[in-house]
C-alpha positions as CSV (number, residue, x, y, z in Angstrom):
1,M,-3.5,4.2,-19.9
2,N,-1.4,0.9,-20.8
3,T,0.6,0.7,-17.6
4,V,-0.2,-0.6,-14.1
5,V,2.1,-0.4,-11.7
6,F,2.0,-2.5,-8.7
7,L,3.5,-0.8,-5.3
8,H,3.9,-3.6,-2.1
9,G,3.7,-2.1,1.6
10,W,7.1,-2.3,4.1
11,C,9.0,-4.7,4.4
12,G,7.2,-5.9,1.7
13,S,8.1,-7.5,-2.0
14,P,6.9,-7.3,-5.0
15,E,5.6,-10.5,-5.5
16,I,2.9,-9.8,-2.6
17,W,1.3,-8.9,-6.7
18,D,1.8,-11.6,-8.2
19,A,-1.2,-13.2,-9.1
20,Q,-2.6,-9.3,-10.1
21,V,0.3,-9.3,-12.3
22,A,-0.5,-13.0,-14.0
23,A,-3.7,-11.8,-14.3
24,L,-2.9,-9.1,-16.0
25,S,-0.2,-8.9,-17.9
26,G,-1.7,-10.0,-21.3
27,Q,-3.6,-7.0,-21.3
28,Y,-1.6,-3.9,-19.6
29,R,2.1,-3.6,-19.5
30,T,2.6,-3.7,-15.8
31,L,5.6,-2.7,-13.4
32,A,6.2,-4.5,-10.1
33,P,9.2,-2.7,-8.4
34,Q,11.8,-3.4,-5.6
35,L,11.5,-0.1,-4.1
36,P,14.9,1.0,-3.8
37,H,17.2,1.3,-0.4
38,S,18.2,4.8,-1.2
39,V,14.9,6.7,-0.6
40,T,13.2,6.0,3.0
41,T,10.7,9.4,2.6
42,V,7.4,8.4,1.3
43,D,7.8,11.5,-0.5
44,G,10.9,10.2,-2.3
45,F,9.5,7.0,-3.4
46,A,6.4,8.7,-5.2
47,D,9.1,10.8,-6.9
48,W,11.5,7.5,-7.9
49,V,7.8,5.9,-9.2
50,A,6.3,8.6,-11.5
51,G,9.9,8.4,-13.0
52,L,9.0,4.7,-13.9
53,I,6.5,6.0,-16.0
54,E,6.5,6.5,-19.2
55,N,2.8,8.1,-19.8
56,S,0.3,7.8,-17.5
57,A,-0.1,4.9,-14.6
58,V,-2.8,3.3,-12.9
59,I,-1.0,3.1,-9.8
60,C,-1.7,0.1,-7.1
61,G,-0.3,0.4,-3.6
62,H,0.0,-2.3,-0.9
63,S,-0.2,-0.2,2.9
64,M,2.4,2.4,2.7
65,G,2.6,1.6,-0.9
66,G,-1.1,3.0,-1.4
67,V,-0.4,5.8,0.6
68,I,3.0,6.0,-1.9
69,A,0.1,6.0,-4.6
70,A,-1.6,8.9,-2.8
71,R,1.0,11.0,-3.3
72,V,2.0,10.3,-6.6
73,A,-1.1,11.1,-7.6
74,A,-1.1,14.7,-5.3
75,R,2.8,15.8,-6.8
76,H,2.2,14.1,-10.4
77,P,-0.8,14.0,-11.8
78,E,-0.3,14.1,-15.5
79,R,1.5,10.9,-14.6
80,V,-1.4,9.2,-13.5
81,A,-4.9,8.0,-14.8
82,G,-6.2,6.6,-11.3
83,I,-5.2,4.3,-7.7
84,V,-5.9,1.5,-6.6
85,T,-5.2,0.6,-2.5
86,V,-5.6,-2.1,-0.9
87,D,-5.1,-2.0,3.4
88,A,-3.6,1.0,2.9
89,P,-3.1,3.9,6.2
90,N,-4.3,6.6,4.6
91,F,-7.1,7.9,6.7
92,R,-6.0,9.6,10.4
93,L,-7.3,7.9,13.0
94,P,-7.8,9.0,16.4
95,I,-4.6,7.3,18.0
96,H,-4.6,5.9,22.0
97,P,-1.1,7.7,23.4
98,E,0.2,4.8,24.8
99,I,-0.1,3.0,21.1
100,A,1.0,6.5,19.5
101,A,4.0,5.6,21.6
102,R,5.0,2.7,20.6
103,V,4.1,3.5,16.9
104,Q,6.5,6.5,17.0
105,A,9.6,3.6,19.3
106,F,9.3,1.1,16.1
107,A,11.1,3.6,14.0
108,R,14.1,3.4,15.9
109,P,16.3,0.7,14.4
110,D,17.4,-1.3,17.7
111,K,13.4,-1.5,18.0
112,I,12.6,-3.1,14.8
113,G,15.1,-6.4,15.0
114,H,13.7,-9.3,13.8
115,S,11.4,-10.4,16.9
116,A,9.9,-7.0,16.2
117,R,8.9,-6.6,13.3
118,H,7.9,-10.5,13.3
119,A,5.3,-9.9,16.0
120,F,3.6,-7.1,14.0
121,I,3.3,-8.6,10.7
122,E,1.5,-12.1,13.0
123,S,-0.6,-9.0,14.0
124,L,-1.7,-7.7,10.6
125,F,-2.8,-11.1,9.8
126,G,-6.8,-12.9,9.9
127,P,-7.6,-16.4,11.8
128,A,-8.3,-17.9,8.3
129,T,-4.9,-16.2,7.0
130,P,-3.1,-19.5,5.1
131,Q,-0.1,-20.3,7.2
132,S,1.6,-20.8,3.2
133,I,1.1,-17.1,3.1
134,K,1.8,-16.6,6.6
135,E,5.2,-17.6,6.0
136,R,5.8,-16.0,2.9
137,I,5.3,-12.7,4.9
138,H,7.5,-13.2,7.1
139,A,10.3,-14.4,5.7
140,M,9.8,-10.8,3.3
141,A,10.1,-9.4,6.5
142,A,13.2,-11.0,7.5
143,R,15.5,-10.0,4.9
144,E,14.8,-6.5,5.4
145,D,17.8,-4.3,6.4
146,P,16.2,-3.2,10.5
147,G,18.1,0.1,9.7
148,Y,16.0,1.0,6.5
149,A,13.5,-0.5,7.4
150,A,13.2,1.7,10.8
151,A,14.2,4.8,8.2
152,T,10.9,4.3,6.2
153,W,8.3,3.0,9.3
154,K,9.7,7.1,10.1
155,G,9.5,8.2,7.0
156,L,5.7,7.5,6.6
157,I,5.1,8.7,10.0
158,D,6.4,11.7,9.4
159,P,3.5,14.8,10.9
160,E,5.0,16.9,8.1
161,L,3.6,14.1,5.9
162,W,0.1,14.1,7.6
163,T,-0.5,18.4,7.9
164,G,-2.2,18.3,5.1
165,E,-5.4,16.1,3.7
166,M,-4.3,13.7,1.1
167,I,-6.8,14.5,-1.1
168,T,-6.8,12.7,-4.5
169,P,-9.6,14.1,-7.0
170,L,-8.8,10.9,-9.2
171,P,-10.0,8.4,-9.4
172,A,-10.3,5.9,-7.1
173,C,-10.6,2.7,-6.6
174,V,-10.3,1.0,-2.1
175,I,-10.2,-1.8,-1.6
176,L,-9.9,-2.2,2.3
177,A,-10.1,-5.7,5.0
178,A,-13.9,-6.1,5.7
179,G,-13.1,-5.3,9.2
180,R,-12.0,-1.9,9.0
181,K,-13.6,0.5,10.9
182,I,-13.5,3.0,8.1
183,D,-16.3,4.6,6.5
184,D,-17.1,5.4,3.6
185,A,-17.4,9.9,3.9
186,A,-14.0,9.4,5.3
187,I,-12.4,7.7,2.3
188,R,-14.5,10.2,-0.4
189,R,-13.1,13.5,1.7
190,L,-9.5,11.6,0.8
191,Y,-10.9,10.8,-2.3
192,P,-13.9,12.0,-4.3
193,Q,-13.8,10.0,-7.2
194,S,-13.6,6.8,-5.3
195,Q,-15.1,3.4,-4.9
196,V,-14.8,1.2,-2.2
197,H,-15.1,-2.5,-2.0
198,R,-14.7,-4.3,1.3
199,V,-14.1,-8.1,1.0
200,E,-12.9,-10.6,3.4
201,G,-10.0,-11.6,4.5
202,S,-6.8,-9.7,6.7
203,H,-4.6,-7.2,5.5
204,F,-3.1,-8.8,2.8
205,L,-6.2,-9.6,0.6
206,M,-4.1,-9.2,-2.5
207,M,-2.4,-13.1,-1.4
208,E,-5.9,-14.2,0.6
209,C,-8.2,-13.4,-1.7
210,P,-6.9,-13.1,-5.0
211,G,-9.4,-14.1,-6.8
212,E,-11.8,-11.0,-6.0
213,V,-9.3,-8.5,-6.1
214,N,-8.2,-9.5,-9.2
215,R,-11.7,-9.1,-10.2
216,I,-12.7,-5.4,-8.6
217,L,-9.3,-4.1,-10.2
218,G,-10.1,-5.8,-13.9
219,S,-13.5,-4.0,-12.9
220,F,-11.7,-0.5,-12.8
221,L,-9.1,-0.5,-15.1
222,E,-12.1,-1.5,-18.1
223,Q,-14.0,1.9,-16.0
224,I,-11.0,4.2,-17.2
225,R,-9.6,2.7,-19.4
C-alpha cells in the first residue's frame, strides 16, 4: 500500500485535506479528488473512487466522505488496505422525529439554498473554530449547486443505505470530535479492527487540528504499511 485517497464531505472540497496531503505527499502517493457531479449516491461515489485506485489504498473520508470510504471497503475490499474516518456519520443513532423531518426536507432543492446551507454548516463549528476556517468552509458550500447539494443529501440519507450494518472488517482509524456521544462499543461493531481517537475541536478537525490529525494518521499508516 503506497496510496492514500482523501475524500471531502457534503458541499465540501479537496482543499479541506491540504495539511494532510502536504504532510504525507513525500512518503505516499496522495489523491484528493473533487467528487463528481455526475454521481449523487453514496454507492455510486464508492464505485467511482474504487476506479481511481490502481492496487490498494487507504481511504480517508471526512463526514459524508467517511461513509463513502466505508462503502468502498464493503463493495471493493480488494482495493482497500484500511480506512480513516473523520467525524463521519457512520453510526445509526436514535433521532428525534422533528429533526428527522428537517433532515428529510433538506433533500429538496428549494429547502437547501445558500442561507439554509450557511446555517447548517455554521451549526457544525465549535466556539474555538477560527474565523478564517469558517470563511473557507462557507465559501466552499456557497459554490455548490442547490440541485446537486439536495441530490447528494438525499443519497446520504437513503434508507436503503442504512438498512444493514456497514461493517468493515478491515483496519480502521476513527477520529471523532471529542464531544460526540458515540461509545466505542458502537464503533467496534462496525469496525472490529478499529482504533478510536477523540480530538478537541469541531466537525472540521483536519483543518482545526492539523498537527494532531496528521500524527494519528501517520501512525495508522505506518501500522498497516
